[in-house]
All heavy atoms as an XYZ file, in Angstrom:
918
protein
N      46.531     28.960     -1.895
C      46.507     29.242     -0.509
C      47.200     30.558     -0.265
O      48.078     30.969     -1.056
C      47.263     28.161      0.302
C      46.564     26.857      0.408
C      45.270     26.951      1.156
O      45.177     27.577      2.229
N      44.238     26.290      0.733
N      46.830     31.237      0.728
C      47.426     32.530      1.207
C      47.927     32.317      2.605
O      47.222     31.814      3.410
C      46.366     33.690      1.116
C      46.982     34.975      1.657
C      45.855     33.876     -0.280
N      49.092     32.819      2.815
C      49.650     32.864      4.157
C      49.721     34.251      4.662
O      50.095     35.190      3.943
C      51.084     32.252      4.146
C      51.199     30.776      3.855
C      51.089     30.491      2.329
O      51.675     31.161      1.498
N      50.286     29.511      2.019
N      49.230     34.405      5.847
C      49.239     35.790      6.520
C      49.991     35.712      7.827
O      49.775     34.805      8.686
C      47.755     36.128      6.807
C      46.841     36.237      5.620
C      45.386     36.465      6.117
C      47.219     37.310      4.686
N      50.953     36.623      7.966
C      51.790     36.633      9.149
C      51.741     38.013      9.805
O      52.063     39.019      9.241
C      53.298     36.284      8.788
C      54.030     36.356     10.119
C      53.315     34.914      8.234
N      51.232     38.024     11.016
C      51.080     39.349     11.795
C      52.343     39.516     12.571
O      53.118     38.609     13.077
C      49.914     39.316     12.719
C      48.530     39.027     12.148
C      48.102     37.556     12.262
O      49.067     36.672     12.422
O      46.964     37.273     12.216
N      52.598     40.840     12.920
C      53.734     41.217     13.724
C      53.432     42.549     14.352
O      52.470     43.321     13.880
C      55.030     41.273     13.036
O      55.006     42.197     11.931
N      54.070     42.955     15.359
C      53.992     44.290     16.015
C      53.217     44.393     17.224
O      53.114     45.489     17.870
N      52.706     43.271     17.689
C      51.952     43.266     18.992
C      52.821     43.486     20.159
O      54.155     43.450     20.054
N      52.321     43.643     21.316
C      53.094     43.888     22.557
C      52.325     44.504     23.650
O      51.154     44.572     23.644
N      53.081     44.864     24.652
C      52.490     45.507     25.831
C      52.752     47.030     25.752
O      53.853     47.439     25.425
C      53.188     44.990     27.083
C      52.928     45.728     28.442
C      51.453     45.507     28.799
C      53.816     45.156     29.512
N      51.706     47.789     25.908
C      51.753     49.237     25.899
C      50.896     49.861     26.956
O      49.857     49.251     27.340
C      51.374     49.758     24.404
C      49.849     49.384     24.229
C      51.613     51.238     24.245
N      51.298     50.993     27.452
C      50.483     51.698     28.450
C      49.193     52.419     27.771
O      49.231     52.781     26.648
C      51.358     52.726     29.176
C      52.395     52.124     30.026
C      53.170     53.224     30.798
O      53.169     54.336     30.441
N      53.893     52.727     31.848
N      48.249     52.572     28.557
C      47.040     53.320     28.057
C      47.499     54.691     27.590
O      48.335     55.432     28.105
C      46.154     53.470     29.333
C      46.490     52.291     30.200
C      47.999     52.137     29.995
N      46.947     54.979     26.435
C      47.324     56.231     25.676
C      48.445     56.079     24.739
O      48.686     57.029     23.969
N      49.079     54.933     24.781
C      50.197     54.691     23.843
C      49.777     54.213     22.512
O      48.582     54.183     22.151
N      50.820     53.905     21.689
C      50.569     53.545     20.253
C      51.259     52.249     19.917
O      52.312     51.917     20.473
C      51.029     54.592     19.250
O      50.343     55.813     19.522
N      50.718     51.558     18.950
C      51.330     50.392     18.407
C      51.025     50.407     16.856
O      49.986     50.779     16.504
C      50.854     49.105     18.986
C      51.440     48.608     20.349
C      50.688     47.454     20.757
C      52.915     48.358     20.270
N      51.906     49.692     16.127
C      51.647     49.527     14.652
C      51.703     48.048     14.408
O      52.771     47.480     14.531
C      52.567     50.328     13.849
C      52.238     50.388     12.385
C      53.374     50.814     11.524
N      52.967     51.184     10.163
C      53.817     51.249      9.156
N      55.114     50.979      9.343
N      53.441     51.650      7.960
N      50.578     47.424     13.957
C      50.599     46.072     13.499
C      50.817     45.909     12.062
O      50.397     46.791     11.328
C      49.203     45.432     13.944
C      48.783     45.450     15.317
C      47.530     44.771     15.512
C      49.849     44.945     16.315
N      51.563     44.905     11.664
C      51.753     44.589     10.256
C      51.268     43.156      9.922
O      51.244     42.284     10.750
C      53.190     44.670      9.912
O      53.724     45.946     10.169
N      50.802     43.015      8.665
C      50.351     41.734      8.189
C      51.001     41.510      6.764
O      50.691     42.276      5.911
C      48.847     41.624      8.132
S      48.258     40.152      7.401
N      51.809     40.481      6.715
C      52.419     40.314      5.421
C      51.718     39.070      4.748
O      51.554     37.956      5.361
C      53.951     39.859      5.614
N      51.291     39.316      3.516
C      50.566     38.248      2.709
C      51.458     37.652      1.676
O      52.201     38.381      1.085
C      49.276     38.829      2.106
N      51.414     36.238      1.610
C      52.236     35.643      0.568
C      51.471     34.442      0.050
O      50.431     34.101      0.604
C      53.591     35.201      1.082
O      53.372     34.303      2.219
N      51.959     33.910     -1.069
C      51.304     32.800     -1.633
C      50.427     33.283     -2.818
O      50.809     34.109     -3.582
N      49.175     32.772     -2.967
C      48.298     33.012     -4.016
C      47.481     34.291     -3.710
O      46.353     34.297     -3.411
C      47.331     31.846     -4.296
O      48.014     30.668     -4.603
N      48.141     35.474     -3.883
C      47.536     36.654     -3.444
C      46.680     37.426     -4.513
O      46.132     38.402     -4.201
C      48.652     37.694     -2.758
C      49.672     38.014     -3.896
C      49.352     37.065     -1.632
C      50.655     39.068     -3.497
N      46.767     36.773     -5.661
C      45.884     37.344     -6.734
C      44.472     37.247     -6.336
O      44.026     36.314     -5.585
C      46.144     36.604     -8.032
N      43.573     38.151     -6.769
C      42.194     38.126     -6.518
C      41.792     38.442     -5.037
O      40.661     38.161     -4.655
C      41.556     36.725     -6.910
C      41.778     36.465     -8.318
O      41.523     37.360     -9.207
N      42.098     35.249     -8.694
N      42.711     38.848     -4.197
C      42.387     39.364     -2.899
C      41.593     40.673     -3.084
O      42.149     41.624     -3.711
C      43.611     39.573     -2.001
C      44.242     38.249     -1.634
C      43.182     40.361     -0.685
C      45.460     38.420     -0.774
N      40.398     40.728     -2.599
C      39.622     41.971     -2.792
C      39.388     42.706     -1.478
O      38.990     43.824     -1.468
C      38.288     41.746     -3.459
C      37.263     41.044     -2.601
C      36.247     41.797     -1.956
C      37.277     39.639     -2.405
C      35.284     41.210     -1.167
C      36.308     39.056     -1.616
C      35.314     39.830     -0.967
O      34.373     39.292     -0.213
N      39.614     42.014     -0.386
C      39.506     42.704      0.885
C      40.380     42.154      1.945
O      40.664     40.940      2.019
C      38.044     42.565      1.454
C      37.821     43.242      2.805
C      36.343     43.033      3.280
N      35.423     43.724      2.323
C      34.243     43.251      2.072
N      33.790     42.106      2.562
N      33.427     43.956      1.256
N      41.031     42.989      2.767
C      41.888     42.595      3.907
C      41.372     43.298      5.058
O      40.858     44.391      5.017
C      43.301     42.930      3.651
C      43.948     42.165      2.423
S      45.715     42.502      2.157
C      46.378     41.580      3.569
N      41.577     42.674      6.236
C      41.058     43.306      7.489
C      41.825     42.840      8.705
O      42.518     41.900      8.664
N      41.473     43.525      9.744
C      41.898     43.148     11.095
C      40.686     42.863     12.004
O      39.688     43.599     12.009
C      42.663     44.379     11.764
C      44.068     44.586     11.119
C      44.342     45.523     10.131
C      45.253     43.875     11.382
N      45.643     45.376      9.815
C      46.208     44.457     10.570
C      45.568     42.832     12.195
C      47.564     44.035     10.618
C      46.883     42.391     12.274
C      47.903     43.008     11.483
N      40.834     41.760     12.717
C      39.834     41.371     13.696
C      40.573     41.246     15.024
O      41.740     41.121     15.064
C      39.200     40.013     13.327
C      38.259     40.107     12.107
C      38.803     40.250     10.797
C      36.839     39.912     12.328
C      37.836     40.335      9.795
C      35.937     39.968     11.177
C      36.477     40.161      9.976
N      39.739     41.197     16.036
C      40.357     40.925     17.428
C      39.466     40.170     18.263
O      38.237     40.181     18.027
C      40.666     42.275     18.123
C      39.528     43.099     18.478
C      39.941     44.444     19.048
N      38.779     45.281     19.486
C      38.914     46.542     19.845
N      40.094     47.122     19.845
N      37.812     47.261     20.299
N      40.089     39.433     19.200
C      39.306     38.601     20.104
C      39.841     38.745     21.478
O      40.984     38.404     21.727
C      39.229     37.141     19.709
C      38.296     36.300     20.454
C      38.081     34.928     19.860
O      38.851     34.469     19.031
N      37.003     34.256     20.245
N      39.032     39.235     22.400
C      39.437     39.412     23.782
C      38.938     38.163     24.556
O      38.005     37.421     24.057
C      38.754     40.624     24.423
N      39.588     37.861     25.655
C      39.235     36.674     26.455
C      37.758     36.622     26.776
O      37.173     37.624     27.251
C      40.035     36.769     27.683
C      41.262     37.566     27.260
C      40.743     38.585     26.296
N      37.000     35.564     26.459
C      35.614     35.323     26.748
C      34.674     36.077     25.832
O      33.476     36.159     26.011
N      35.202     36.713     24.726
C      34.434     37.440     23.823
C      34.539     36.831     22.472
O      35.462     36.147     22.148
C      34.763     38.878     23.889
C      34.543     39.641     25.161
C      34.679     41.121     25.002
C      34.309     41.808     26.336
N      34.481     43.291     26.177
N      33.591     37.207     21.634
C      33.556     36.796     20.205
C      34.640     37.614     19.400
O      34.911     38.746     19.752
C      32.188     36.871     19.575
C      31.187     35.859     20.075
C      29.991     35.911     19.355
O      29.511     36.935     18.834
N      29.264     34.752     19.230
N      35.072     36.998     18.307
C      35.968     37.727     17.428
C      35.161     38.837     16.755
O      33.990     38.612     16.383
C      36.526     36.805     16.407
C      37.688     37.430     15.582
C      38.431     36.383     14.759
N      38.935     35.305     15.559
C      39.814     34.385     14.992
N      40.043     34.378     13.694
N      40.301     33.478     15.758
N      35.736     40.038     16.656
C      35.045     41.160     16.126
C      35.860     41.801     15.118
O      37.081     41.869     15.203
C      34.604     42.183     17.197
C      35.734     42.784     17.980
C      35.277     43.819     18.910
O      34.101     44.075     19.135
O      36.186     44.475     19.542
N      35.238     42.496     14.128
C      35.913     43.232     13.084
C      36.448     44.504     13.729
O      35.711     45.283     14.391
C      34.942     43.565     11.993
C      35.530     44.561     10.941
C      36.624     43.916     10.074
C      34.373     44.954     10.020
N      37.675     44.828     13.444
C      38.258     46.113     13.832
C      38.279     47.125     12.654
O      37.794     48.253     12.826
C      39.761     45.906     14.342
C      40.365     47.311     14.657
C      39.831     44.956     15.490
N      38.807     46.693     11.513
C      38.837     47.568     10.388
C      39.089     46.698      9.163
O      39.719     45.580      9.236
C      39.962     48.557     10.508
N      38.701     47.184      8.067
C      38.991     46.499      6.751
C      39.235     47.488      5.635
O      38.849     48.641      5.758
C      37.958     45.384      6.329
C      36.607     45.873      6.138
O      36.436     47.007      5.636
N      35.596     45.137      6.523
N      39.870     46.973      4.597
C      40.219     47.748      3.486
C      39.990     47.002      2.154
O      40.443     45.836      2.088
C      41.743     48.260      3.550
C      42.001     49.268      2.419
C      42.660     47.191      3.567
C      43.292     50.022      2.561
N      39.191     47.634      1.309
C      38.788     46.908      0.135
C      39.350     47.448     -1.116
O      40.022     48.474     -1.096
C      37.247     46.891      0.018
O      36.639     46.360      1.186
N      39.060     46.842     -2.244
C      39.496     47.303     -3.555
C      39.081     48.743     -3.675
O      37.983     49.113     -3.321
C      38.843     46.512     -4.672
O      39.257     45.147     -4.566
N      39.948     49.560     -4.228
C      39.739     51.024     -4.285
C      40.071     51.695     -3.010
O      39.838     52.924     -2.811
N      40.750     51.010     -2.126
C      41.203     51.469     -0.831
C      40.064     52.047      0.007
O      40.273     53.019      0.798
C      42.272     52.500     -0.990
C      43.487     52.012     -1.910
C      44.033     50.662     -1.405
O      44.688     50.669     -0.358
O      43.776     49.647     -2.041
N      38.894     51.475     -0.114
C      37.797     51.790      0.726
C      37.942     51.276      2.149
O      38.200     50.013      2.185
C      36.440     51.385      0.128
C      36.251     52.031     -1.224
C      35.303     51.697      1.054
C      35.063     51.527     -2.028
N      37.892     52.047      3.193
C      38.079     51.495      4.545
C      36.854     51.594      5.358
O      35.903     52.387      5.076
C      39.192     52.371      5.231
O      38.753     53.724      5.182
C      40.508     52.281      4.490
N      36.751     50.701      6.296
C      35.660     50.624      7.243
C      36.215     50.303      8.670
O      37.119     49.527      8.749
C      34.675     49.597      6.806
C      33.394     49.693      7.628
O      32.973     50.804      8.035
O      32.688     48.634      7.753
N      35.611     50.993      9.708
C      36.066     50.825     11.054
C      34.977     50.445     11.980
O      33.820     50.977     11.792
C      36.753     52.075     11.540
C      38.072     52.446     10.792
C      37.988     53.328      9.630
C      39.235     51.964     11.175
C      39.107     53.636      8.962
C      40.445     52.376     10.512
C      40.307     53.225      9.348
O      41.491     53.524      8.687
N      35.310     49.716     13.018
C      34.336     49.534     14.160
C      34.172     50.844     14.803
O      35.148     51.640     14.968
C      34.882     48.454     15.128
N      33.005     51.144     15.348
C      32.825     52.408     15.978
C      33.749     52.645     17.207
O      34.177     53.721     17.465
C      31.277     52.424     16.497
C      30.319     52.638     15.403
O      30.698     53.061     14.314
O      29.105     52.397     15.689
N      34.151     51.567     17.816
C      34.943     51.666     19.013
C      36.347     52.160     18.719
O      37.077     52.531     19.612
C      35.007     50.329     19.701
O      35.479     49.333     18.893
N      36.778     52.060     17.472
C      38.105     52.421     17.095
C      38.181     53.664     16.187
O      39.307     54.107     15.820
C      39.009     51.268     16.521
C      38.848     50.007     17.400
C      38.457     50.894     15.160
N      37.097     54.072     15.706
C      37.077     55.258     14.821
C      37.806     56.462     15.432
O      37.578     56.805     16.508
C      35.657     55.629     14.439
C      35.064     54.693     13.345
C      33.631     55.162     13.084
C      33.017     54.255     12.055
N      31.604     54.550     11.737
N      38.695     57.071     14.655
C      39.422     58.218     15.131
C      40.700     57.916     15.816
O      41.516     58.799     16.128
N      40.831     56.594     16.179
C      42.078     56.132     16.909
C      42.877     55.212     15.995
O      44.233     55.232     16.201
C      41.768     55.466     18.166
C      40.918     56.377     19.163
C      40.684     55.633     20.559
N      40.017     54.393     20.449
C      40.407     53.305     20.791
N      41.690     53.155     21.356
N      39.650     52.159     20.751
N      42.307     54.376     15.250
C      43.063     53.353     14.456
C      42.970     53.768     12.933
O      42.001     54.330     12.509
C      42.455     51.956     14.630
C      42.582     51.400     15.998
C      43.085     52.094     17.103
C      42.218     49.974     16.187
C      43.202     51.485     18.307
C      42.375     49.388     17.419
C      42.842     50.139     18.459
N      44.058     53.392     12.295
C      44.072     53.658     10.813
C      44.600     52.387     10.173
O      45.633     51.903     10.486
C      44.999     54.837     10.514
O      44.479     56.001     11.178
C      44.949     55.138      8.985
N      43.833     51.952      9.127
C      44.202     50.743      8.371
C      44.834     51.276      7.109
O      44.346     52.269      6.511
C      43.027     49.838      8.138
C      43.482     48.490      7.536
C      41.939     50.447      7.273
C      42.440     47.441      7.443
N      45.945     50.549      6.575
C      46.468     50.951      5.296
C      47.200     49.727      4.692
O      47.267     48.662      5.459
C      47.430     52.052      5.481
O      48.553     51.768      6.340
N      47.676     49.853      3.481
C      48.488     48.799      2.999
C      49.534     49.425      1.925
O      49.359     50.565      1.527
C      47.686     47.776      2.339
C      46.719     48.082      1.294
C      45.900     46.937      0.829
N      44.885     47.313     -0.052
C      44.000     46.412     -0.569
N      44.077     45.127     -0.243
N      43.029     46.806     -1.448
N      50.515     48.726      1.678
C      51.590     49.178      0.806
C      51.095     49.097     -0.628
O      50.047     48.605     -0.973
C      52.844     48.421      1.044
C      52.753     46.933      0.626
O      51.678     46.527      0.212
O      53.827     46.296      0.587
N      51.896     49.768     -1.533
C      51.463     49.845     -2.983
C      51.288     48.491     -3.615
O      50.541     48.302     -4.436
C      52.450     50.684     -3.652
C      52.387     52.144     -3.283
O      51.358     52.653     -2.847
N      53.468     52.910     -3.523
N      52.110     47.627     -3.154
C      52.046     46.224     -3.709
C      50.877     45.432     -3.212
O      50.549     44.363     -3.658
C      53.304     45.501     -3.498
N      50.239     46.019     -2.175
C      49.032     45.385     -1.522
C      49.428     44.000     -0.986
O      48.570     43.108     -0.880
C      47.841     45.314     -2.500
C      47.430     46.607     -2.903
C      46.259     46.571     -3.923
C      45.826     47.969     -4.311
N      44.726     48.012     -5.274
N      50.707     43.776     -0.539
C      51.002     42.564      0.058
C      51.274     42.678      1.584
O      51.330     41.715      2.302
C      52.361     42.010     -0.541
O      53.407     42.957     -0.448
C      52.141     41.654     -2.030
N      51.234     43.927      2.051
C      51.467     44.186      3.566
C      50.433     45.157      3.911
O      50.248     46.206      3.322
C      52.893     44.701      3.805
O      53.888     43.798      3.410
C      53.006     44.849      5.365
N      49.713     44.793      4.994
C      48.704     45.665      5.511
C      49.068     46.064      6.880
O      49.868     45.374      7.640
C      47.401     44.829      5.662
C      46.216     45.605      6.262
S      44.726     44.610      6.328
C      45.209     43.251      7.376
N      48.724     47.291      7.344
C      49.036     47.814      8.594
C      47.895     48.271      9.348
O      46.829     48.595      8.890
C      49.998     49.097      8.429
C      51.150     48.811      7.565
C      51.184     49.100      6.173
C      52.354     48.196      8.074
C      52.315     48.827      5.348
C      53.447     47.967      7.297
C      53.410     48.277      5.951
O      54.491     48.031      5.127
N      48.056     48.323     10.635
C      47.038     48.885     11.544
C      47.740     49.777     12.605
O      48.441     49.331     13.399
C      46.237     47.878     12.305
C      45.016     48.410     13.104
C      43.959     48.975     12.253
C      44.478     47.283     14.043
N      47.673     51.098     12.334
C      48.193     52.061     13.278
C      47.200     52.311     14.393
O      46.068     52.742     14.166
C      48.501     53.309     12.620
C      49.094     54.428     13.479
C      50.441     54.076     14.109
O      51.344     53.610     13.356
N      50.591     54.338     15.397
N      47.575     51.998     15.655
C      46.620     52.170     16.790
C      47.224     53.198     17.723
O      48.276     53.067     18.293
C      46.548     50.809     17.509
C      46.138     49.653     16.556
S      45.842     48.040     17.459
C      47.523     47.700     18.075
N      46.449     54.285     17.866
C      46.796     55.338     18.756
C      45.839     55.460     19.900
O      44.670     54.918     19.797
C      46.788     56.661     18.020
C      47.799     56.653     16.912
O      48.926     56.015     16.910
N      47.535     57.356     15.779
N      46.133     56.153     20.899
C      45.290     56.394     22.051
C      44.671     55.090     22.550
O      43.525     54.921     22.797
C      44.187     57.373     21.822
O      44.696     58.606     21.262
N      45.576     54.167     22.727
C      45.091     52.754     23.112
C      44.507     52.749     24.516
O      44.896     53.495     25.463
C      46.181     51.777     22.988
C      46.546     51.312     21.611
C      47.970     50.742     21.518
C      45.587     50.289     21.153
N      43.485     51.939     24.613
C      42.723     51.776     25.921
C      42.792     50.321     26.405
O      43.070     49.479     25.545
C      41.218     52.165     25.674
C      41.014     53.542     25.070
C      39.545     53.689     24.803
C      39.260     55.068     24.206
N      37.814     55.246     23.910
N      42.655     50.163     27.731
C      42.668     48.721     28.209
C      41.709     47.856     27.466
O      42.016     46.599     27.259
C      42.383     48.932     29.671
C      42.828     50.313     30.013
C      42.555     51.128     28.814
N      40.610     48.379     27.059
C      39.590     47.464     26.356
C      40.065     47.144     24.938
O      39.323     46.330     24.261
C      38.240     48.163     26.317
C      38.283     49.578     25.877
C      38.314     50.564     26.979
O      39.064     50.397     27.997
O      37.510     51.671     26.836
N      41.099     47.658     24.461
C      41.734     47.246     23.191
C      42.547     45.985     23.354
O      42.942     45.377     22.350
C      42.597     48.418     22.634
C      41.782     49.571     22.186
O      40.661     49.454     21.706
O      42.248     50.692     22.484
N      42.733     45.610     24.562
C      43.549     44.295     24.756
C      42.825     43.133     24.132
O      41.672     42.864     24.407
C      43.670     44.104     26.321
O      44.424     45.124     26.856
C      44.414     42.759     26.591
N      43.567     42.415     23.268
C      42.961     41.302     22.630
C      44.076     40.639     21.775
O      45.183     41.160     21.585
C      41.873     41.702     21.718
N      43.791     39.532     21.164
C      44.628     38.958     20.109
C      44.041     39.547     18.775
O      42.859     39.464     18.575
C      44.507     37.411     20.057
C      45.019     36.890     21.408
C      45.392     36.869     18.889
C      44.925     35.322     21.479
N      44.927     40.087     17.991
C      44.543     40.755     16.733
C      44.920     39.812     15.599
O      46.055     39.349     15.509
C      45.292     42.083     16.572
C      44.635     43.170     17.416
C      44.710     43.156     18.860
C      43.948     44.153     16.890
C      44.115     44.108     19.618
C      43.289     45.144     17.667
C      43.417     45.100     18.970
O      42.782     46.043     19.751
N      43.939     39.562     14.728
C      44.113     38.630     13.638
C      44.005     39.337     12.283
O      43.158     40.204     12.120
C      43.017     37.549     13.632
C      43.035     36.670     14.843
C      42.374     36.997     15.973
C      43.857     35.526     14.835
C      42.378     36.148     17.112
C      43.836     34.689     15.973
C      43.178     34.978     17.050
O      43.259     34.127     18.195
N      44.890     38.980     11.391
C      44.843     39.421      9.981
C      43.907     38.589      9.249
O      43.893     37.319      9.396
C      46.229     39.472      9.478
S      46.373     39.979      7.766
N      43.125     39.065      8.304
C      42.264     38.395      7.496
C      42.172     38.854      6.143
O      42.449     40.055      5.826
C      40.795     38.514      8.104
C      39.627     38.010      7.155
O      39.227     38.743      6.316
N      39.302     36.746      7.347
N      42.059     37.933      5.140
C      41.867     38.420      3.769
C      40.797     37.460      3.056
O      40.601     36.399      3.447
C      43.167     38.429      2.968
S      43.769     36.786      2.408
N      40.198     38.061      2.048
C      39.212     37.415      1.309
C      39.553     37.486     -0.240
O      39.894     38.482     -0.697
C      37.860     38.014      1.494
C      37.366     37.902      3.004
C      36.106     38.656      3.285
O      35.523     39.336      2.407
N      35.617     38.562      4.441
N      39.479     36.299     -0.858
C      39.655     36.211     -2.325
C      38.343     35.763     -2.957
O      37.640     35.001     -2.450
C      40.722     35.100     -2.654
C      42.128     35.348     -2.072
C      42.912     34.184     -2.308
N      43.235     34.007     -3.751
C      43.560     32.799     -4.242
N      43.536     31.733     -3.505
N      43.866     32.685     -5.560
N      38.144     36.377     -4.133
C      36.949     36.081     -4.892
C      37.334     35.363     -6.095
O      38.040     35.903     -6.921
C      36.063     37.351     -5.237
C      34.914     37.149     -6.052
C      33.876     36.326     -5.249
C      34.232     38.428     -6.424
N      36.947     34.045     -6.221
C      37.282     33.263     -7.364
C      36.082     32.568     -7.894
O      35.406     31.769     -7.189
C      38.415     32.170     -7.022
C      39.624     32.851     -6.448
C      38.695     31.332     -8.233
C      40.665     31.967     -5.960
N      35.713     32.925     -9.131
C      34.483     32.317     -9.722
C      33.311     32.348     -8.727
O      32.567     31.401     -8.594
C      34.709     30.908    -10.195
C      35.911     30.739    -11.159
C      35.982     29.311    -11.741
N      37.198     29.177    -12.479
C      38.259     28.612    -12.023
N      38.318     28.191    -10.729
N      39.293     28.432    -12.783
N      32.992     33.620     -8.310
C      31.840     33.837     -7.474
C      31.903     33.101     -6.060
O      30.884     33.171     -5.318
C      30.585     33.485     -8.186
N      33.039     32.553     -5.675
C      33.226     31.887     -4.415
C      34.213     32.727     -3.570
O      35.245     33.095     -4.102
C      33.732     30.527     -4.547
O      32.725     29.688     -5.355
C      33.825     29.776     -3.191
N      33.837     32.962     -2.336
C      34.754     33.674     -1.464
C      35.594     32.797     -0.580
O      35.054     31.863      0.039
C      33.895     34.679     -0.519
C      33.258     35.697     -1.390
C      34.857     35.357      0.501
C      32.341     36.625     -0.557
N      36.885     32.927     -0.673
C      37.798     32.102      0.167
C      38.423     33.077      1.231
O      38.835     34.187      0.865
C      38.911     31.579     -0.724
C      38.455     30.560     -1.714
C      37.928     30.946     -2.947
C      38.417     29.197     -1.402
C      37.461     30.044     -3.826
C      38.025     28.274     -2.322
C      37.451     28.659     -3.527
N      38.359     32.645      2.470
C      38.784     33.456      3.568
C      40.008     32.812      4.188
O      40.061     31.587      4.365
C      37.642     33.588      4.553
C      37.865     34.558      5.633
C      36.576     35.128      6.230
O      36.406     36.261      6.347
N      35.734     34.158      6.614
N      40.946     33.710      4.617
C      42.251     33.241      5.220
C      42.476     34.056      6.481
O      42.158     35.208      6.572
C      43.412     33.399      4.229
C      43.199     32.632      2.948
C      42.506     33.332      1.884
C      43.587     31.345      2.823
C      42.240     32.601      0.650
C      43.386     30.720      1.525
C      42.701     31.341      0.504
O      42.523     30.653     -0.658
N      43.159     33.421      7.417
C      43.489     34.020      8.719
C      44.959     33.900      9.012
O      45.523     32.797      8.732
C      42.632     33.402      9.838
C      41.185     33.688      9.730
C      40.247     32.862      9.070
C      40.415     34.741     10.258
N      39.000     33.433      9.182
C      39.056     34.584      9.900
C      40.781     35.887     10.936
C      38.045     35.479     10.247
C      39.810     36.757     11.322
C      38.427     36.567     10.969
N      45.492     34.869      9.728
C      46.789     34.723     10.344
C      46.600     34.092     11.739
O      45.443     33.748     12.159
N      47.698     33.822     12.375
C      47.734     33.199     13.676
C      47.431     34.159     14.842
O      47.128     33.678     15.961
C      49.047     32.456     13.950
C      49.182     31.289     13.021
C      50.399     30.399     13.404
N      50.537     29.173     12.561
C      51.428     28.323     12.708
N      52.320     28.390     13.678
N      51.488     27.294     11.960
N      47.589     35.379     14.580
C      47.267     36.466     15.580
C      48.470     37.045     16.250
O      49.475     36.284     16.331
N      48.372     38.151     16.807
C      49.362     38.809     17.573
C      48.804     39.491     18.809
O      47.673     40.098     18.699
C      50.196     39.838     16.788
O      51.287     40.328     17.593
C      49.298     40.953     16.296
N      49.388     39.240     20.000
C      48.759     39.809     21.168
C      48.998     41.188     21.430
O      50.198     41.628     21.296
C      49.297     38.885     22.393
C      48.834     39.501     23.774
C      47.341     39.072     24.006
O      46.900     37.956     23.787
N      46.621     40.088     24.465
N      47.996     41.902     21.700
C      48.100     43.355     22.126
C      47.559     43.497     23.534
O      46.390     43.136     23.819
C      47.310     44.279     21.135
C      47.259     45.720     21.690
C      47.960     44.248     19.738
N      48.360     43.972     24.451
C      47.980     44.217     25.856
C      48.163     45.630     26.230
O      49.302     46.195     26.032
C      48.839     43.317     26.734
O      48.646     41.964     26.414
C      48.302     43.453     28.145
N      47.152     46.288     26.616
C      47.142     47.659     27.034
C      46.922     47.742     28.503
O      45.853     47.444     29.078
C      46.082     48.505     26.317
C      46.254     49.987     26.694
C      46.169     48.310     24.818
N      47.997     48.049     29.258
C      47.900     48.036     30.733
C      49.040     48.905     31.318
O      50.042     49.050     30.707
C      48.127     46.625     31.252
O      48.199     46.519     32.628
N      48.664     49.466     32.486
C      49.745     50.315     33.154
C      50.498     49.400     34.206
O      51.375     49.900     34.919
C      49.054     51.480     33.870
O      48.035     51.011     34.721
């Protein structure tokens, strides 16, 4: 099992910045991708950004140029630097990771952290 714990959410004014963190623990071997998803009220959960083996990153079009995903050298903590925040970025942000074991993908989720962008 993998445990994922998010932190860093909060209330910020439009144009402001926040940095989310996700700490991974437990059976973290064979994690090949980590990512951030978000879910706004009444909407489906959507991919924000992910980072794969080789530090290949991918972003939703809505956040390109504003958000940056990264992780530490030990690959146990992942970050999401969010700049130029907009009210439409308001959502619960979830940390996700995927492990590949014997051709089977196991997916894990954190409990989420609330991000509210409002004046």
